[in-house]
N, C-alpha and C positions, 0 to 999 in steps of 0.2 A: 467973136471968132466964128469961122465957118465950121459946119459939122465935120468936114473932112479933117480939120485940125483938132477939134475937140476929141474926136474918137480915133486919133492917129496912133496906131500901135506898130507901125512899120519898123522893122529892125529890132524890136524888143525881144530880148532873149528870155524865153518863156519855158517853164517846166510845168508839166501836168502829171501829178501822181494818179495812179489808177486811170491812165489815159488811153488804154487800148479799147475801151468800150463805154457805152452808156453816157453819163453826164460828163465824165472826163474827156471822152472823145468829142463830145459836143463843144466843150471849151477849146480843145485843140483845133477843131475844125474852124471855128470862127476866128481864132487868132491867126492861124495859118492863112485863111482866106483874105485876111486884111494885112498880110505882110510881116507878121511876127516870125521869129526864128524859134521853132517849137521843138522841144524834146519830150517824148512820152516816157514816163516811168511806169512800169507795170511788172508784177510778179510773174505774169505770163509773157515771157520774152518773145516767143513766136508770135503771139497776138499783137504785141507792141510793134514788132517789126513789120507785120502785115499792115497794121493801121497806119504806121508812119509812111510806108510806101504808097498807100492809098491817098493820104493827104498830100504828099509830094506830087503825085500824079495829078490830083485835082486842082492844086493851087500853085504848083511850081515851087522852086526853091528846095532847100534841104530840110527835111524833118528827121530828127534823130530819134533813136529808141535806146533805152537802157533797161536791162532786166533788174528790177529792184523790188524787194519785199520791204515795206516801210517799217516793219518790226525789226529789221536787221540794220542797226544803226551804222555799223561799219560799212556795209554795202551802200546804204543811203548816202553817207558822206563821200564815198568813192564816186558815186554817180554824180553828185553835185560838183565835185572837183573836176570830173571828166567833162561835164558840160561847160563849166567855166573855162577850162583849158581850151576846149574846142571852139567856144563862141566868144571868149574874151571877158565875159561878165555874166551876171544873172540879174534880170530886171523884174520879172514877174514870176511868181510861183502860185499855182493852183494846188492847194492842199485838199485833194479830192478823194484819195483812196479810203475806202470804208467797207464795212460789211454789215449785214442785217443782224437782228437779234431774235429771229424766229417770230411765230405768231404771238398775238396778245392773249390776255386773260379771258376775252370773249371770242366766241366763234362768229366770224363775220356774217355767215349766211343766215343765222337765226338769233344772234345775240345771246345764245346760251353760254354758260360758263364752260371754258375749255378745261376738261379734267386733267390735261397734261401740262397746263401752263399756270397753275396758281403759284404765287410768289414763293411758297415754301418748297416747291418742287423744281424750281429753276436751277439747273446744274451750275456749280461754281466754275466749271471748266468753260462754259459758254460766256459767263461774265468776263473771265480772264481773257478769252480770245477777242471778244468785242472791244474791251478796253485796250488791249494790246494794239489793235489796228486803229480804232476810231479816236482814241484819246492819246495814248503814248506814241503811236505812229504819227499822228498829226503834230504832236509837240516836237518830236524829233525832226520832222520836216521843217517846221518853223525855225528850229534851232539851226539847221543846216542852211536855210535860206538867209537868216540873219547874219550868219558868219560871213557870207559873201556880199551881202547888201550894205552892212554897216560901213565898211571902208569907202564906199561910194556915196554915203549919205543919201541914198535913194533906194526905193524898191516898193513893189506892190505884192502883198500876200493876200490871197483870196481863198477862203476856207469854204468847203462845202459843208455847211451845217445842216439844219433842218428846222422846221417849225417845232419839232420836238425839243428844241433848246429852251422853249418857254411854254409849252403845253404838255398835257399828259395824253395818253392814248389807250384805247381799249383793244384795238385790233393789231397793235404793233408791240413786239416783245419789249418787256421792261428793260433788259440790259441795253438795248438800242436807245430807248428814250433817255435813260439816265446818262449814257455816254454822250449824247448830243447836248444834254444840259451842261456837262463838263466842258464840251467844246465851246459852247456859248460864252462861258466865263473866260475860257482861254483866249478867245478872240478879243474880248474887251480888255482883259489884263494886258495882253501883248500890245494892243493898240496904244494903250496909255503909256507904256514904257518906251515904245519904239518911235513915237511921234517926234521925239527930239532928234532922231537920226534920219528923218525924212522918209521913214518906212510906214506906209499905211497898212493896216490889217483890217479886213472886212470879211463878211460872210454872206454867201448866198444861202437862203433858207428855203428849200423847196418843200412843198407839200408832197403827197403821194405822187410818185413819178415812175413811169414805166421804164425799167432798166433790168439788168441781169441780177441785181442784188437779191439776196435770199432765194436764189435759184430761179430768178425771173418770175416770181409768183404773180406779180401784177400784170403780166402779159396774158393771164387767164381771164377771160371775160367774167366768169362767175366770181372770181376773187375780187375783181375790180368793182363789181356792181355796188356793194355797200358803200365804198368810198365815193363812187360817182353820185350816189344818192345824197351824201352829206356835203358835197362840194357845190356851191351855188352855180358854178359854170357847168356842172354835171359832166365833167371829163377829168381824167388824170393828166398830169403834166407829162411832157416829153423833154428829152435833152435839148431839143431845139427851142423850147420855151425859155431856156435859161441862157441862151447865147447872147442876147442883148445885154443882160446884166453882166455877163463875163466881160464883154467888150467895154462896157461902161466902167467897171471897176478897175480894169487894167489900163485905161486910157487917161489922158489929161482931163477929161470931163469930170472925173471924181477926185481931183487933186486935193480938195479940202474936206474929204469925207474919210473918217476912220473910226473903227470900233463899232460899226453898225451891222445889223443883220437885215438884208433886203429880202423880203418875203415874196415868193412866187408860188402861189398855192391855189389859184382859181377862186379865192375867197374862203377856203376851208376853215381857217381860224375864226371866221366871222360866225360860223354856224350855218345850218341848213336854211335855204331860202324857199324853195318850193319843190 
């Protein structure tokens, strides 16, 4: 097959949760640029509409926006139903909405113990919020996607996981790390169950990536520096670094792949190089 056929996503009805900025916007951008019919879900409705207008202007076609908090199951189901009604079906869902878990137990600037972040001081309210979005919100999104995909015996579900689904961290908050561990098992479990119905479930597992998550703290050069030292490529990732994987996992090129985490981390999990 030619590359244009292998990576053909033209006309695919695509939903991206957390699509108004960061990694989600990057997914939406590459899908819209290659002819997919994209709907952005985001709890910031104004930002979602602005982002949708920008994508439509850049790439042509219609890009929709829905105001959705993934922790609101009723609203999430309504948004899925509205997208299916407007577009006829749902082919691809990027389960991307997520939040950070605060700093880790070490201070990144000097590797000292963070007096505010030992495990016994982590507030339960933060755990509940992180799991509500990163785990239960992701699960609710998968449920809504499957409800529409099963009757068609086809679909692609692509979850934004993390390298933290299989490593531990010292500079990243424990609630986030544990939530991504749960997401990793969710992807594998769902993939095993849904293969029978022609639905693939895969994950993109970024390393440290510059986005707005956790208040955009990785946009600060001083905060980035310790991570850059640990990454063999000596730079953090960007949403653009993940666009190729998004296109691959949404396209016919990945038809026989399910239940995997594709890592994009500049070599971070390998350990420091120089």
